[in-house]
N, C-alpha and C positions, 0 to 999 in steps of 0.2 A: 507723315504729318510731323511727328516728333523725331526728327532725325538727328538733331544736334543735342549735345550735352547741356547747353545753356537752356534749351527749351525744357528739358527734363528738370533742371534745377529750378527754373521759374515755376513749373507745375508743382514740384515738391515744396518749394517755398510758399506757394499759394495755399497748398493743402495744409501745411504746418501753420500758416497764419490763420486760416479758417478754423482749424481745430483749436488753436490758442484762443481765438476770439470766442469760440463756443464755450470753452472751459472757463474763460474769464467771465463771460455772461452768466454761466451757471453759478459760479462763485458769488457774483454780485447779487444774483437773484436769491441765493440762500442767505446771504448777509441781510438782505432786505427783509426776507421772511422772518429771520431771527429777530431783527429790530422791531418788526411789527408785533411779534409774539411777546417780546420783552415789554413793550409798551402796554400790551393787553394784560400781561401778568402783573405788572406794577400797579395798574389800575385795580385789578382784583385784590392784590395785596393791601392796597390802601383802604379799599372797602372793607376787607376783613378786619384790618386793624381798628377801623372806626367802629365796626360792629362789636368787636371784642371790648373796646373801651366803653361802649354803651352797656354791654352786658356786665362788665365789672362795676360800673356805677350803679346799675340796678341791683346787683347782688349786695353791694355795700349798703344801699338804702334799705334793702330787705333785712340785712343783718342788724342794722341800727333799729329798725322797727321791731324786730324779734327781741332784741335786748330790752328795749323800752317796754314791750308787752310783758316780758318776764319780770321786770322790776315792778311794774304795776300789779301783776298777779301776785307777786310775793308780798307787796304791801297790802293788797286785799286779803290775802291769806292770813297775814299777821293781824289785821283788824278783826277778821272773823274769829281767830283764835283768842284774841283779847276779849271779844264779846262773849264767846262761849265760856271763857274762864270767869268773867264777871257773872254770867248767869248761873254757873255752877256754884259760885261762892254765895250767891243770894238764895238759892234754893237749897233747903235742908230737907232731904228726903229721909224719913225714918221708916223703918220696916214696920208694917202693921199686920200682925198675924191674923187679925179678925177679917181682913180683906182677902186672905188667900183662899183659893179654891180647896174644897175638901177633896181628898184623894178619889172618892167615888165620882164626884162631878168631873174632875180632870180626866179620869178614865173614860167616862161617858163621852166627853168632848173629843178625846183622842179617837175613840171608836167611830164617832160620827164623821170625823175628818179622814178616816181611813188609816189611821196610825194605831195599830194594835200594840198594846204593851206586852 
């Protein structure tokens, strides 16, 4: 059947052409797959960037609210301290020895509460 050299060369050329087309097709398919994966990863990346921007905005908003709350709490604390100071200045408490418990009564109360002297 293949008795001449030209027939063998034609067959070899055909095999080489078929292998070359197969390798080229494989490369094109891998390029196509990479392009599809690149497009998918770019979409995921864009989604992650948008999500990160939303998270940063939410964090900044929470930080501002926390600072505002701290300022308000400090103002309330200062007001309360001023009120306490005013009340302490108005009330003049003097020690009254006649209102003190006698030692016997204090001992009795301590024993009733379970605190022995």
